[in-house]
C-alpha positions in Angstrom: -33.9 -24.0 -7.0 -33.4 -21.6 -10.0 -30.1 -19.8 -10.3 -30.1 -16.2 -9.5 -29.6 -13.6 -12.1 -26.0 -13.4 -13.2 -24.1 -10.3 -11.9 -24.2 -7.5 -14.4 -21.0 -5.8 -13.3 -17.3 -6.4 -13.2 -16.4 -7.3 -9.6 -12.8 -6.2 -10.0 -13.8 -2.8 -11.3 -16.4 -2.4 -8.6 -13.8 -3.3 -6.0 -11.4 -0.8 -7.5 -14.1 1.9 -7.1 -14.6 0.9 -3.4 -10.9 1.0 -2.9 -10.7 4.5 -4.1 -13.4 5.7 -1.7 -11.8 4.0 1.3 -8.4 5.3 0.2 -9.6 8.9 0.1 -12.0 8.8 3.0 -11.0 6.0 5.3 -13.5 3.4 6.7 -15.5 5.8 8.8 -15.6 8.5 6.2 -16.8 6.3 3.4 -20.6 6.5 3.1 -22.6 3.7 1.6 -23.9 6.2 -1.0 -20.3 7.1 -2.0 -19.4 3.4 -2.3 -22.4 2.5 -4.4 -21.8 5.4 -6.7 -18.1 4.7 -7.1 -18.7 1.0 -7.6 -21.4 1.6 -10.2 -23.7 -1.0 -8.6 -26.8 -1.1 -6.5 -26.8 -1.3 -2.8 -28.3 -4.8 -2.8 -25.6 -6.0 -5.3 -22.9 -4.6 -3.0 -24.3 -6.6 0.0 -24.9 -9.7 -2.1 -21.4 -9.7 -3.6 -19.2 -8.2 -1.0 -21.0 -8.5 2.3 -21.3 -5.5 4.6 -19.3 -2.3 4.5 -16.6 -3.9 6.7 -16.3 -7.0 4.5 -16.0 -4.7 1.5 -13.3 -2.7 3.3 -11.2 -5.8 4.0 -11.5 -6.9 0.4 -10.5 -3.4 -0.7 -7.3 -3.6 1.4 -6.4 -6.9 -0.3 -7.2 -5.3 -3.7 -4.9 -2.4 -2.9 -2.1 -4.7 -2.0 -2.6 -6.8 -5.1 -2.7 -3.9 -7.5 -1.2 -0.6 -6.3 1.5 -2.1 -4.0 2.3 -4.8 -6.6 4.5 -2.3 -8.5 6.7 -1.9 -5.5 7.2 -5.6 -5.1 7.7 -6.1 -8.8 10.3 -3.3 -8.9 12.2 -4.8 -6.0 12.3 -8.2 -7.7 13.5 -6.9 -11.1 16.7 -8.4 -12.5 19.9 -6.4 -12.5 21.2 -4.4 -9.6 19.1 -5.1 -6.5 20.5 -2.0 -4.8 19.3 0.1 -7.8 15.9 -1.5 -7.5 15.7 -0.4 -3.9 16.8 3.1 -4.9 14.2 3.1 -7.7 11.4 2.4 -5.2 12.7 5.2 -2.9 12.7 7.5 -5.9 9.2 6.5 -6.8 8.0 7.2 -3.2 9.9 10.5 -3.2 8.1 11.7 -6.4 4.7 10.5 -5.1 5.1 12.0 -1.7 6.4 15.3 -2.9 3.6 15.7 -5.4 0.9 18.3 -4.6 -1.6 15.6 -5.6 -0.2 13.1 -3.1 -2.9 10.7 -2.2 -0.9 8.9 0.4 -0.8 5.1 0.9 -4.1 3.3 1.7 -2.2 1.0 4.1 -0.7 4.0 5.9 -4.0 5.7 6.2 -5.6 2.5 7.5 -2.8 2.1 10.1 -3.4 5.7 11.3 -7.2 5.0 11.5 -6.9 1.5 13.0 -9.2 1.1 16.0 -7.4 -0.7 18.8 -10.2 -3.2 19.1 -10.0 -4.6 15.6 -7.5 -7.4 15.5 -8.6 -8.6 12.1 -7.8 -5.4 10.3 -4.5 -5.2 12.3 -3.6 -8.7 11.1 -4.4 -7.9 7.4 -2.2 -4.7 7.7 0.6 -6.7 9.3 0.4 -9.3 6.6 0.5 -6.7 3.8 3.3 -4.6 5.4 5.2 -7.9 6.0 5.0 -8.6 2.2 6.6 -5.2 1.5 9.3 -5.8 4.1 10.0 -9.2 2.6 10.3 -7.7 -0.8 12.9 -5.2 0.5 14.7 -8.0 2.5 14.9 -10.2 -0.6 16.3 -7.3 -2.6 18.8 -6.4 0.1 19.9 -10.0 0.5 20.6 -10.1 -3.2 22.5 -6.7 -2.9 24.5 -8.1 -0.1 25.3 -11.3 -2.0 26.4 -9.2 -5.0 28.7 -7.0 -2.8 26.5 -3.9 -3.2 26.0 -3.5 0.5 28.0 -4.5 3.5 27.7 -8.0 4.9 27.5 -6.4 8.4 24.1 -4.8 7.4 21.1 -6.5 9.0 18.9 -6.8 5.9 15.9 -7.7 8.1 16.2 -4.5 10.1 17.0 -2.3 7.1 14.0 -3.8 5.2 11.7 -2.8 8.1 13.3 0.6 8.2 12.6 1.1 4.5 9.1 -0.2 4.9 8.5 2.2 7.8 10.0 5.1 5.8 7.6 4.5 3.0 4.7 4.6 5.3 5.9 7.8 6.9 6.6 9.4 3.6 3.1 8.6 2.5 1.6 10.3 5.6 3.9 13.3 5.3 3.2 13.7 1.6 -0.5 13.5 2.3 0.0 16.3 4.9 1.8 18.4 2.2 5.1 18.9 4.1 6.8 19.9 0.8 9.4 18.6 -1.5 12.4 19.8 0.5 11.4 17.8 3.5 10.7 14.7 1.4 14.0 15.0 -0.3 15.9 15.3 3.0 14.2 12.1 4.2 15.1 10.2 1.0 18.8 11.4 1.2 19.0 10.3 4.8 17.5 7.0 4.0 19.8 6.4 1.1 22.8 6.8 3.4 21.7 3.6 5.1 22.2 1.7 1.9 25.9 0.9 2.4 
């Protein structure tokens, strides 16, 4: 059997294009025409390489976590003060959420749009948010070991609180609640880091 023609496009770039469409429009709002255009490929190439729209969406979620959310995990794992790393992530989220160009977080938007009858998407979102929570917990454990936060602090619970705060900030920023509200949330959250 002769081999098929080699793919004439960069799969990572095409997936990044699809991610942008899903990020901006959600699963239901992303049309196949928009996806094909953003990916720079033909419809048949999309199906041959990524499967159907749902399969592409699941891969786009994974791509988002591996690229856009990677900077959060990397920042939390940086050497130096773990507490300052946590604060730096909060500052980054504050700036993004207070921006008039706030795009929100693809995970947050996916959570908000999640159909109750799709356990596979729920599992993927739980896995990705669990990775963010673990990044915070590891940083908080280091901060605790270094005496930067109290040993009475439940790092597991605080890590989930910070993860949830990030998701909420994203949605509020996307809604355009304004810089003052975002700043108030960050200040209140930072008070938990003792």
